[in-house]
N, C-alpha and C positions, 0 to 999 in steps of 0.2 A: 677292774673298774675305774682306777686312778690312770692306769696306762691310756684307756679309752677317752678320757678327759682330755690327757696331756696330748695325744696324738690329735684331737679335733681341735686343739688351741692351735696347735702347730699349723695345720692346715689353712686356718682360718688367717693367722698373719701371712701366711704365703700369698694367699689370695687377696688380702688386701693390698700386700706389698706391688704386686704383679698389676693390679689396676690402677696404682698411682703412677706405677713408672709407664704405664701406656697413656693415660692422661697427659703427663707431662711431654711423652714422645709427641703426641698430637699436638699439643701447645706449642712446642719447638717448631716444628714443620713450617716451612714458609708457605703462605696461603697463593697458591698459584691460579686461584678463579680471578684474581685482578689482572689486568693487564700492566706491565712494568714500562710500556712505551711511551715516549713524551710526546704527546700531541702537537701537531706544528700550529703556532698560533698566527691567524692571518694578519696581514700588515692592514692598519686603520690609515685611512687618509681623512684629515682633517679639513672642512669645508668651511672657506672664511666667510663670514657674514659681509655680502657685498655692501651693504649699506653702512657697514663700518670703517669702510675705505675711505681715505679722505683723498680727494680729486684735486688738491690744490698743494700738495707737498709729498714727498717719497717717503713711504713707511715701510718698515722690516720688522717682522716678529716672529718669532719662534714657540711652538707649543710643543710639550712632549706629552704623550699618553702612556702611561704603565698599566699593563696588564698581567694580573697575576693568576694562575691555575696550579691547582695544587694537584699532583700526580704520583701515587703510591707514596704519601705525606712527604712530598717534596717540593719546594715551591719552585715554579718555571716563572720566569719574568721575562718579558719581551718590551723594547721600549722603542716607539716608532718616533720619530720626530719628523713635522714639517715648518718649512718655513715659507712664509707668504709675505709677496712683497708687492706693494703698490707703487706705480709710477703717476707721476702729475699728468693726468689724461687731459689739462685743458692748457698745457704749453702751447706758447706760441713760435712757430717759426714762419720768417718770411721765405723759407724755401718748400713750405708744405704744401703738396698739390692736394687738390680739391677732388673729393671721391663721392660718393654716392651712399649716404647714410640710411635712406629712406628703405624700412622695412617692408612696404608695400609688395616688393618685388616685381611689380608691374612695368617698371621702368617708365612711368610717366612724365617724370623730371628729372633734371640732372644739373649740376652747376656748368657753368659757363668758366671761360679761362680767367675771369676777373673775381668769381665768386658770387654772382648772383646766380639766381634759378631761372632755367629755360624749360620749355615744355615742348614734347614732341609735336603736341596739337594744342589745339585751344585748350586752355585751362578749364577744367570743370568746376566751375566754381559754387555750383549747389553740391557736389561731393565732399560733404563734412569731413569725412576721414581724410581723403587725399589732402585738402587744403590744411588741415591741421599737421599732418604729415610733412608737407611744403613748408609751411610755417616755422616747423621746429627746425629743419634744417637749413632754412634762411636765418633764423635768429642765431645757429652756431656760427654760421659763415659771418653776420653782422658782428658776433663777440670777435672775431679772429681779426677780420678788416679795421674794425674801430681801433682793438689794440695796436696793429701796425702803424696805422697814420696818427694817433694822438699818445700813445706811448712806444716813442721812439722812431722809426722813420722806414720806411718799407724800400727806399731807394738807398743805394752806394753813397757813401761819404768821404769826403776828404778832413781829415780829423783835425789838419794842421792850417787847414784856411777858415779863418773865422770873421764874423762880424757881430757886433753888438747893437742892439736895441735902443731905446731912448730909457729903459729900466736897468739897463746892463744885463740884459740877458744874452749868452753866448749861443750862436748859431752856425751851425757848420755846412758847407758848402756841399751841394748834389753835385755827384758826377756822372749821374745817368744820363746818358746822351738824348734821353727821350725828354727830359725836363727843360726847358728853355724859359719859361715863365712860370707865375704861380697859376695863370688858368688850367696849363697842362696837370697840375696837382688835382685841381677841382674835377676835371674832366675824368681822370684817373678813379678818383673818389666815389663821382656820382653815376661810375659805372655799375657800382653795387647798391649806393644809397640814391633813393630819390631825391631830385632837389626841389620839391614839394616840401622836404624838412632841411632847410640849410644849415650846415654845421659852421658857424660864426667863428668856434674855437681855431678853424683851420688858419684864419687870417693871424690868429697868436702864434700858432706853432709852424707856420711858414711865413719866410720873408723873401721877397725878391729887390736886390739893391744891385745897379750896373751892370744889368743884363745878365745877372746870376741869380741862383737861388738858393736859400739857405734853409734848412728845418733844425727847429728847436732841440729834437732829438731829446726830449725829457725822459729820462728813465726813472720807472718806479716799479715796487713790488705789487704784484698781485694781490689782493684780499684774501689772505691765508685761510679765513675761516669759510671761504665761498664752495658750494660742492657743487650743484647742478642747478640748471633751469629747464621747465617743461611748460610747454604750451598745453594749457587745461581746457580752455574752451574757446568758442568764437564769439565775440562780443555782438559786432555786428558787420554789416558790408555794404558797400555801395556798389556802382557799376566797375570801377576800377579799384578798390581798396578793401581790405578784410581785417577789421581789428580782432586782435586776440588778447586772451589775459596769458600773462605768462607768470609762473610761479617760480621766484628765485630762492634756492633753498642755501642756509648760512649754518654753521656748525657752531657758531658760539658769537661772542664778541669779546673786545679785550677786557670790558669788566666783566663777563660772564663767559668763560671759553667754552665751559662744558654744558650750556644751556641752547640748543638748538631752534632754529625760526625760520620763518618762511617771509614773503615780501610779495605781494600780487602787484604787476603793473599792467600797463598797454603795450603792445607791439603790433605793428600792422605792417603789411607787403602791399606795394603799388604794383598793378598789373598793368603793364603796356604791351598789348599785342602777346607773343609768348612767352616774353621775359616778365620775372618779376623781380623789385628791387625793393630795399628795405624801407620802410616809413618811418613811423614813431618808433622809437628805440632808445634805450640807454643801455651803456655798458654795465652789467649788474658786478663786477669785481675790479 
């Protein structure tokens, strides 16, 4: 009897030991049911907010996005960096060629060589969408031309040949062979702007003396907070003039640089046959 009990205990111990070894062996065996391959993480393109880009200065920023994915217990990190650059889109250049920014695509109007608008056919003044599009194009041209004539000079200058007026202001001789008198400057200016709204500042900015014409060429910086101007509606119109509401947007002021605001003003275009000139206007920057 004792021999039987002893044999039974030995057998039980052997079976128990075998079960433990099998269980331990199963736990130590790597699990091949999970794939150990590292999946490729797609590149991420960061789309900058177009409303956050200043049009009055050059900005550059770098944004980094980190993506972490666990693969078989290991962290795989992919970093994608995108650099966003914004360039002053309202920079003025006297060599800038006028082009057609109109989104209608019908080719109803275009800039002439001076910067006024010209229509292929008689303007359809009852077409509100067309007139607002033309008003936007003419306003942008007015800004460029006004800047050239009143902040600087659109003509070649001899910086070594100067005269002064009664206030001690220094004027520089214009060497453009087309400019022989002050009236020549007015003729050029009023190719774009209607003489219905005369610009009295021209008489202060240009000086005719002893058969020569001089320019003040007064330089200043553009308003750094100016953003963009948009034609928002048509106020009224007559037989030869259309009045618009233009909204000028600014990103702040010197005292409140982070508080955007806008101002609404009246802008008009004067229609003379197939040509449209700038009427009521103020440079927004």
